[in-house]
C-alpha positions in Angstrom: -67.4 -18.8 99.8 -70.4 -18.0 97.7 -73.0 -20.7 98.2 -76.2 -21.4 96.3 -77.0 -21.0 92.7 -75.7 -18.2 90.5 -78.5 -17.2 88.2 -77.9 -16.3 84.5 -78.5 -12.6 84.1 -77.8 -12.0 80.4 -74.9 -12.9 78.1 -71.8 -13.6 80.2 -73.4 -12.2 83.3 -74.3 -14.2 86.3 -76.0 -13.0 89.5 -76.0 -13.7 93.2 -78.8 -11.9 94.9 -78.3 -11.3 98.6 -81.9 -10.2 99.3 -83.3 -11.8 102.4 -79.9 -13.2 103.5 -78.0 -12.4 106.7 -75.4 -10.5 104.6 -77.9 -8.3 102.8 -77.7 -5.2 105.1 -73.9 -5.3 105.5 -73.4 -5.7 101.7 -76.0 -3.0 100.8 -74.4 -0.5 103.1 -71.0 -0.7 101.3 -72.2 -1.4 97.7 -71.9 0.7 94.6 -75.1 2.6 93.7 -76.1 5.6 91.6 -74.5 8.0 94.2 -71.3 6.0 94.8 -70.2 4.3 91.6 -67.0 2.9 93.1 -67.6 2.6 96.8 -67.8 -1.2 97.2 -64.7 -2.8 98.7 -65.8 -6.3 97.6 -63.1 -8.4 95.9 -64.3 -11.5 94.0 -62.1 -14.6 93.7 -62.2 -17.7 91.5 -60.3 -20.6 93.1 -58.5 -18.1 95.3 -57.4 -15.9 92.3 -58.8 -12.4 92.0 -61.2 -11.6 89.3 -61.7 -8.2 87.8 -62.0 -5.5 87.0 -64.3 -4.5 89.8 -67.0 -1.8 89.4 -67.3 -2.9 85.7 -70.2 -1.6 83.7 -73.0 -4.1 83.5 -72.8 -4.0 79.7 -69.1 -5.0 79.9 -69.9 -7.9 82.2 -72.7 -9.1 80.0 -71.0 -8.5 76.7 -67.3 -9.2 77.3 -67.2 -11.0 80.7 -63.7 -12.4 81.4 -64.0 -11.9 85.2 -65.5 -8.5 85.2 -67.9 -7.9 88.1 -70.0 -5.3 89.9 -71.3 -5.3 93.5 -74.5 -3.2 92.9 -76.9 -2.7 95.9 -78.0 -6.1 97.1 -76.5 -8.2 94.3 -73.3 -9.3 92.7 -73.3 -9.3 88.9 -70.2 -11.2 87.6 -68.6 -13.2 84.9 -66.2 -16.1 85.2 -62.6 -15.8 83.9 -63.4 -17.9 80.8 -67.1 -17.1 80.6 -68.3 -20.5 81.6 -71.2 -21.4 83.8 -70.1 -20.9 87.5 -72.6 -23.6 88.6 -70.9 -26.3 86.5 -67.3 -25.3 85.8 -66.0 -26.9 89.1 -64.5 -23.7 90.5 -65.0 -22.1 93.9 -66.1 -18.5 94.1 -65.6 -16.4 97.2 -65.4 -12.8 98.2 -64.1 -10.5 100.9 -64.6 -6.8 101.7 -61.0 -5.9 102.0 -60.7 -3.9 98.8 
């Protein structure tokens, strides 16, 4: 489960930053980056249901949202399924690395 506050990034985009957490090195080592645009196996879930598409362009997440997300370096940029605030919509967000 993702714990803590998701920070508004821009538009429909929300962000979890894993900098300084115990997960940081593990997540960075498998994340998308400029050399590997679709490397991340991270799958994001809202109340147990998968969100997507994964590896979405950040402009898509911010502008359209609807569950699109990107695991980019040490952060997760995402949108909720209905573009609501993940901190107040009452849903649980979780992820795994089984993608």
